[in-house]
C-alpha positions as CSV (number, residue, x, y, z in Angstrom):
1,M,83.7,111.8,98.2
2,T,80.4,110.0,97.7
3,D,78.1,110.8,94.8
4,D,75.7,112.5,97.2
5,D,78.5,114.6,98.6
6,L,79.6,115.6,95.1
7,Q,76.0,116.5,94.1
8,T,75.6,118.6,97.3
9,L,78.9,120.4,96.5
10,I,77.7,121.2,93.0
11,D,74.3,122.3,94.2
12,D,76.0,124.5,96.8
13,A,78.3,126.0,94.2
14,T,75.3,126.7,91.9
15,F,73.5,128.4,94.8
16,D,76.5,130.5,95.7
17,H,76.8,131.7,92.1
18,A,73.1,132.5,92.0
19,M,73.5,134.5,95.2
20,G,76.4,136.5,93.8
21,D,79.3,134.7,95.5
22,S,81.0,133.5,92.3
23,D,84.4,133.1,94.0
24,A,82.9,130.6,96.5
25,A,81.1,128.8,93.6
26,L,84.4,128.5,91.6
27,A,86.2,127.2,94.6
28,K,83.6,124.5,95.3
29,L,83.5,123.5,91.6
30,A,87.3,123.3,91.6
31,R,87.1,120.9,94.6
32,A,84.4,118.9,92.8
33,T,86.3,118.5,89.5
34,E,89.5,117.7,91.4
35,A,87.7,115.1,93.6
36,A,85.7,113.6,90.7
37,P,87.3,114.4,87.4
38,A,84.8,112.1,85.6
39,S,81.9,114.1,86.8
40,F,80.0,115.5,83.9
41,A,77.8,117.6,86.2
42,A,80.8,119.3,87.9
43,W,82.5,120.2,84.6
44,H,79.2,121.4,83.1
45,A,78.5,123.6,86.1
46,L,82.0,125.0,86.0
47,A,81.6,125.8,82.3
48,E,78.3,127.6,83.0
49,V,79.6,129.7,85.9
50,N,82.7,130.7,83.9
51,F,80.5,131.5,80.9
52,Q,78.3,133.7,83.0
53,L,81.4,135.5,84.4
54,R,82.6,136.0,80.8
55,R,85.7,133.9,81.4
56,L,85.4,132.3,78.0
57,D,88.7,130.5,78.0
58,A,88.0,128.8,81.3
59,A,84.4,128.1,80.2
60,L,85.6,126.4,77.0
61,V,88.1,124.2,78.8
62,A,85.4,123.0,81.3
63,A,82.8,122.5,78.6
64,E,85.2,120.5,76.5
65,R,85.9,118.3,79.5
66,A,82.2,117.8,80.0
67,H,81.6,117.1,76.3
68,A,84.4,114.5,76.4
69,L,82.5,112.7,79.1
70,R,79.1,112.9,77.5
71,A,79.1,114.1,73.9
72,D,75.5,113.1,73.4
73,D,74.1,115.6,76.0
74,L,71.9,118.3,74.6
75,F,72.8,120.8,77.2
76,I,76.6,120.6,76.9
77,N,76.3,121.0,73.1
78,T,74.2,124.1,73.7
79,T,76.7,125.4,76.2
80,L,79.5,124.9,73.7
81,S,77.5,126.6,71.0
82,R,77.0,129.7,73.2
83,I,80.7,129.8,74.2
84,W,81.9,129.6,70.6
85,M,79.4,132.3,69.5
86,E,80.7,134.6,72.2
87,R,84.2,133.8,71.1
88,G,83.3,134.9,67.6
89,D,83.6,131.5,65.9
90,K,80.3,131.2,64.1
91,A,81.2,127.9,62.4
92,M,82.0,126.1,65.7
93,A,78.9,127.6,67.3
94,E,76.7,126.3,64.4
95,K,78.3,122.9,64.7
96,F,77.4,122.5,68.3
97,G,74.1,124.2,67.8
98,A,73.2,121.7,65.1
99,Q,74.2,118.8,67.3
100,A,72.0,120.2,70.1
101,K,69.0,120.4,67.7
102,I,69.6,116.8,66.5
103,L,69.8,115.6,70.1
104,G,66.6,117.5,71.0
105,W,64.7,115.9,68.0
106,K,66.0,112.5,69.0
107,D,64.7,113.1,72.5
108,Q,61.3,114.2,71.2
109,L,61.1,111.0,69.1
110,Q,62.0,108.8,72.0
111,N,59.9,110.6,74.6
112,P,56.9,112.1,72.7
113,S,54.7,112.3,75.8
114,A,57.2,114.6,77.5
115,H,57.0,117.0,74.6
116,Q,53.3,117.2,74.0
117,G,52.1,120.8,73.5
118,G,55.6,122.0,72.9
119,L,54.9,123.4,69.4
């Protein structure tokens, strides 16, 4: 599977989920993660779809796989914070939430023009 094919599959799955066909979305994301187990985008999308479906165990597994691939990503840290909060583990939620804030501040310092007027 090419990178373009993979991205198309992830985009199609995201669209399916947005249109209410979560089973098709999960099937496509399963194909994506199987074909490209090192794809951060596929694991993160799978985490988000499962989270929105309240499948917290599956969401956590997918989010942890994405985090293992790209621990310095603001969005996966936010996703993990949300999952842990829903699971009732405030300490873990705060850990990942704090990491997301630090990554956000780091991005603001490195890209100030992208954040002008944000306060």
